[in-house]
N, CA, C and O atoms as CSV, one atom per row, in Angstrom:
chain,resi,resn,atom,element,x,y,z
A,1,UNK,N,N,0.905,-1.148,0.019
A,1,UNK,CA,C,0.008,0.021,-0.043
A,1,UNK,C,C,0.942,1.235,0.004
A,1,UNK,O,O,1.943,1.275,0.719
A,2,UNK,N,N,0.549,2.207,-0.797
A,2,UNK,CA,C,1.295,3.410,-0.917
A,2,UNK,C,C,1.158,4.269,0.335
A,2,UNK,O,O,0.130,4.244,1.012
A,3,UNK,N,N,2.213,5.030,0.631
A,3,UNK,CA,C,2.167,5.918,1.774
A,3,UNK,C,C,1.523,7.211,1.297
A,3,UNK,O,O,2.152,7.922,0.513
A,4,UNK,N,N,0.304,7.565,1.721
A,4,UNK,CA,C,-0.367,8.709,1.313
A,4,UNK,C,C,-0.218,9.797,2.353
A,4,UNK,O,O,-0.502,9.542,3.524
A,5,UNK,N,N,0.203,10.967,2.002
A,5,UNK,CA,C,0.381,12.126,2.856
A,5,UNK,C,C,-0.268,13.323,2.311
A,5,UNK,O,O,-0.298,13.525,1.097
A,6,UNK,N,N,-0.812,14.163,3.207
A,6,UNK,CA,C,-1.356,15.481,2.873
A,6,UNK,C,C,-0.887,16.487,3.864
A,6,UNK,O,O,-0.646,16.143,5.021
A,7,UNK,N,N,-0.747,17.711,3.462
A,7,UNK,CA,C,-0.380,18.740,4.360
A,7,UNK,C,C,-1.669,19.609,4.600
A,7,UNK,O,O,-2.426,19.878,3.667
A,8,UNK,N,N,-1.874,20.008,5.799
A,8,UNK,CA,C,-2.979,20.962,6.153
A,8,UNK,C,C,-2.392,22.149,6.821
A,8,UNK,O,O,-1.286,22.090,7.358
A,9,UNK,N,N,-3.149,23.274,6.795
A,9,UNK,CA,C,-2.765,24.519,7.422
A,9,UNK,C,C,-3.297,24.469,8.826
A,9,UNK,O,O,-4.505,24.539,9.054
A,10,UNK,N,N,-2.369,24.345,9.784
A,10,UNK,CA,C,-2.726,24.257,11.202
A,10,UNK,C,C,-3.135,25.600,11.827
A,10,UNK,O,O,-3.534,25.671,12.990
A,11,UNK,N,N,-3.025,26.635,11.035
A,11,UNK,CA,C,-3.486,27.954,11.565
A,11,UNK,C,C,-4.937,28.179,11.209
A,11,UNK,O,O,-5.550,29.144,11.667
A,12,UNK,N,N,-5.492,27.298,10.398
A,12,UNK,CA,C,-6.883,27.428,9.979
A,12,UNK,C,C,-7.818,26.476,10.799
A,12,UNK,O,O,-7.626,25.261,10.850
A,13,UNK,N,N,-8.816,27.101,11.420
A,13,UNK,CA,C,-9.741,26.279,12.134
A,13,UNK,C,C,-10.627,25.430,11.171
A,13,UNK,O,O,-11.301,26.003,10.315
A,14,UNK,N,N,-10.637,24.163,11.288
A,14,UNK,CA,C,-11.341,23.319,10.366
A,14,UNK,C,C,-11.571,21.902,10.905
A,14,UNK,O,O,-10.908,21.469,11.847
A,15,UNK,N,N,-12.514,21.196,10.294
A,15,UNK,CA,C,-12.751,19.830,10.665
A,15,UNK,C,C,-12.573,18.949,9.433
A,15,UNK,O,O,-13.139,19.265,8.387
A,16,UNK,N,N,-11.824,17.874,9.509
A,16,UNK,CA,C,-11.508,17.028,8.368
A,16,UNK,C,C,-11.908,15.644,8.653
A,16,UNK,O,O,-11.903,15.220,9.808
A,17,UNK,N,N,-12.263,14.903,7.623
A,17,UNK,CA,C,-12.521,13.515,7.633
A,17,UNK,C,C,-11.612,12.823,6.617
A,17,UNK,O,O,-11.517,13.261,5.471
A,18,UNK,N,N,-10.921,11.709,7.047
A,18,UNK,CA,C,-10.164,10.944,6.154
A,18,UNK,C,C,-10.986,9.702,5.765
A,18,UNK,O,O,-11.357,8.904,6.626
A,19,UNK,N,N,-11.267,9.549,4.460
A,19,UNK,CA,C,-12.096,8.431,4.054
A,19,UNK,C,C,-11.539,7.937,2.663
A,19,UNK,O,O,-11.393,8.707,1.714
A,20,UNK,N,N,-11.250,6.636,2.619
A,20,UNK,CA,C,-10.801,6.082,1.413
A,20,UNK,C,C,-9.513,6.759,0.845
A,20,UNK,O,O,-9.346,6.921,-0.364
A,21,UNK,N,N,-8.641,7.130,1.769
A,21,UNK,CA,C,-7.393,7.744,1.374
A,21,UNK,C,C,-7.534,9.171,0.938
A,21,UNK,O,O,-6.564,9.749,0.446
A,22,UNK,N,N,-8.715,9.785,1.094
A,22,UNK,CA,C,-8.847,11.211,0.687
A,22,UNK,C,C,-9.196,12.028,1.972
A,22,UNK,O,O,-9.901,11.570,2.871
A,23,UNK,N,N,-8.665,13.224,1.984
A,23,UNK,CA,C,-8.877,14.201,3.038
A,23,UNK,C,C,-10.108,15.079,2.613
A,23,UNK,O,O,-10.075,15.711,1.556
A,24,UNK,N,N,-11.118,15.108,3.390
A,24,UNK,CA,C,-12.315,15.814,3.078
A,24,UNK,C,C,-12.475,16.930,4.182
A,24,UNK,O,O,-12.474,16.620,5.374
A,25,UNK,N,N,-12.606,18.174,3.779
A,25,UNK,CA,C,-12.788,19.251,4.737
A,25,UNK,C,C,-14.318,19.488,4.876
A,25,UNK,O,O,-15.009,19.643,3.869
A,26,UNK,N,N,-14.832,19.514,6.103
A,26,UNK,CA,C,-16.166,19.754,6.374
A,26,UNK,C,C,-16.443,21.233,6.378
A,26,UNK,O,O,-15.661,22.032,6.894
A,27,UNK,N,N,-17.614,21.600,5.771
A,27,UNK,CA,C,-17.945,23.015,5.575
A,27,UNK,C,C,-18.158,23.650,6.984
A,27,UNK,O,O,-18.624,22.983,7.908
A,28,UNK,N,N,-17.822,24.896,7.115
A,28,UNK,CA,C,-18.026,25.665,8.318
A,28,UNK,C,C,-19.462,26.212,8.259
A,28,UNK,O,O,-20.009,26.409,7.174
A,29,UNK,N,N,-20.049,26.448,9.400
A,29,UNK,CA,C,-21.368,27.052,9.452
A,29,UNK,C,C,-21.381,28.418,8.778
A,29,UNK,O,O,-20.547,29.261,9.108
A,30,UNK,N,N,-22.290,28.663,7.853
A,30,UNK,CA,C,-22.262,29.945,7.093
A,30,UNK,C,C,-22.422,31.245,7.976
A,30,UNK,O,O,-21.915,32.321,7.656
A,31,UNK,N,N,-23.140,31.054,9.067
A,31,UNK,CA,C,-23.358,32.197,9.964
A,31,UNK,C,C,-22.429,32.250,11.172
A,31,UNK,O,O,-22.486,33.192,11.962
A,32,UNK,N,N,-21.580,31.247,11.313
A,32,UNK,CA,C,-20.638,31.242,12.462
A,32,UNK,C,C,-21.094,30.391,13.573
A,32,UNK,O,O,-20.279,30.072,14.440
A,33,UNK,N,N,-22.344,29.984,13.635
A,33,UNK,CA,C,-22.897,29.188,14.697
A,33,UNK,C,C,-23.468,27.891,14.147
A,33,UNK,O,O,-24.216,27.946,13.171
A,34,UNK,N,N,-23.168,26.745,14.702
A,34,UNK,CA,C,-23.761,25.526,14.213
A,34,UNK,C,C,-23.231,24.241,14.781
A,34,UNK,O,O,-22.341,24.257,15.632
A,35,UNK,N,N,-23.739,23.173,14.347
A,35,UNK,CA,C,-23.319,21.832,14.807
A,35,UNK,C,C,-23.044,20.945,13.568
A,35,UNK,O,O,-23.706,21.108,12.543
A,36,UNK,N,N,-22.123,20.055,13.650
A,36,UNK,CA,C,-21.879,19.016,12.648
A,36,UNK,C,C,-21.888,17.678,13.323
A,36,UNK,O,O,-21.099,17.446,14.240
A,37,UNK,N,N,-22.739,16.807,12.908
A,37,UNK,CA,C,-22.955,15.473,13.448
A,37,UNK,C,C,-22.493,14.490,12.399
A,37,UNK,O,O,-23.066,14.497,11.310
A,38,UNK,N,N,-21.507,13.648,12.631
A,38,UNK,CA,C,-20.929,12.739,11.684
A,38,UNK,C,C,-21.508,11.337,12.094
A,38,UNK,O,O,-21.401,10.899,13.240
A,39,UNK,N,N,-22.118,10.678,11.087
A,39,UNK,CA,C,-22.572,9.359,11.316
A,39,UNK,C,C,-21.623,8.287,10.759
A,39,UNK,O,O,-21.031,8.468,9.695
A,40,UNK,N,N,-21.484,7.163,11.491
A,40,UNK,CA,C,-20.514,6.188,11.206
A,40,UNK,C,C,-21.259,4.848,10.977
A,40,UNK,O,O,-22.293,4.567,11.584
A,41,UNK,N,N,-20.669,4.038,10.063
A,41,UNK,CA,C,-21.190,2.616,9.845
A,41,UNK,C,C,-19.994,1.731,9.534
A,41,UNK,O,O,-19.160,2.050,8.686
A,42,UNK,N,N,-19.936,0.661,10.212
A,42,UNK,CA,C,-18.788,-0.283,10.107
A,42,UNK,C,C,-17.486,0.406,10.172
A,42,UNK,O,O,-16.603,0.095,9.374
A,43,UNK,N,N,-17.291,1.366,11.108
A,43,UNK,CA,C,-16.009,1.950,11.303
A,43,UNK,C,C,-15.664,3.016,10.320
A,43,UNK,O,O,-14.534,3.505,10.320
A,44,UNK,N,N,-16.640,3.422,9.433
A,44,UNK,CA,C,-16.301,4.490,8.426
A,44,UNK,C,C,-17.313,5.596,8.514
A,44,UNK,O,O,-18.476,5.300,8.789
A,45,UNK,N,N,-16.965,6.867,8.301
A,45,UNK,CA,C,-17.910,7.919,8.300
A,45,UNK,C,C,-18.781,7.760,7.057
A,45,UNK,O,O,-18.274,7.508,5.964
A,46,UNK,N,N,-20.116,7.911,7.232
A,46,UNK,CA,C,-21.062,7.771,6.079
A,46,UNK,C,C,-21.630,9.039,5.657
A,46,UNK,O,O,-21.775,9.259,4.454
A,47,UNK,N,N,-21.992,9.957,6.600
A,47,UNK,CA,C,-22.539,11.266,6.174
A,47,UNK,C,C,-22.467,12.211,7.339
A,47,UNK,O,O,-22.262,11.824,8.490
A,48,UNK,N,N,-22.647,13.484,6.991
A,48,UNK,CA,C,-22.532,14.552,7.942
A,48,UNK,C,C,-23.872,15.319,7.936
A,48,UNK,O,O,-24.343,15.702,6.865
A,49,UNK,N,N,-24.510,15.557,9.138
A,49,UNK,CA,C,-25.638,16.390,9.192
A,49,UNK,C,C,-25.229,17.699,9.811
A,49,UNK,O,O,-24.399,17.735,10.720
A,50,UNK,N,N,-25.817,18.788,9.315
A,50,UNK,CA,C,-25.521,20.132,9.744
A,50,UNK,C,C,-26.674,20.803,10.370
A,50,UNK,O,O,-27.802,20.650,9.902
A,51,UNK,N,N,-26.452,21.531,11.393
A,51,UNK,CA,C,-27.510,22.332,11.998
A,51,UNK,C,C,-26.940,23.772,12.265
A,51,UNK,O,O,-26.014,23.936,13.059
A,52,UNK,N,N,-27.475,24.725,11.634
A,52,UNK,CA,C,-26.965,26.095,11.757
A,52,UNK,C,C,-28.006,26.924,12.513
A,52,UNK,O,O,-29.206,26.657,12.465
A,53,UNK,N,N,-27.489,27.949,13.217
A,53,UNK,CA,C,-28.353,28.875,13.966
A,53,UNK,C,C,-27.834,30.255,13.713
A,53,UNK,O,O,-26.696,30.449,13.285
A,54,UNK,N,N,-28.703,31.234,13.989
A,54,UNK,CA,C,-28.321,32.638,13.798
A,54,UNK,C,C,-28.488,33.313,15.122
A,54,UNK,O,O,-29.563,33.290,15.721
A,55,UNK,N,N,-27.420,33.912,15.574
A,55,UNK,CA,C,-27.457,34.667,16.834
A,55,UNK,C,C,-27.973,36.023,16.575
A,55,UNK,O,O,-27.533,36.682,15.633
A,56,UNK,N,N,-28.907,36.482,17.386
A,56,UNK,CA,C,-29.516,37.814,17.150
A,56,UNK,C,C,-28.937,38.810,18.109
A,56,UNK,O,O,-29.310,39.982,18.080
């Protein structure tokens, strides 16, 4: 198996998923407030649910 490597910017706040040898960056909440729930099946992430809110 090949050694796969990626570089990420550690000064940037972000959430990443590694799946199938690929690095996937999860979108940030568009309004700055929100939740990200990652669902797993058989030890692998399957999908991400987003919940956003707007602070008044």
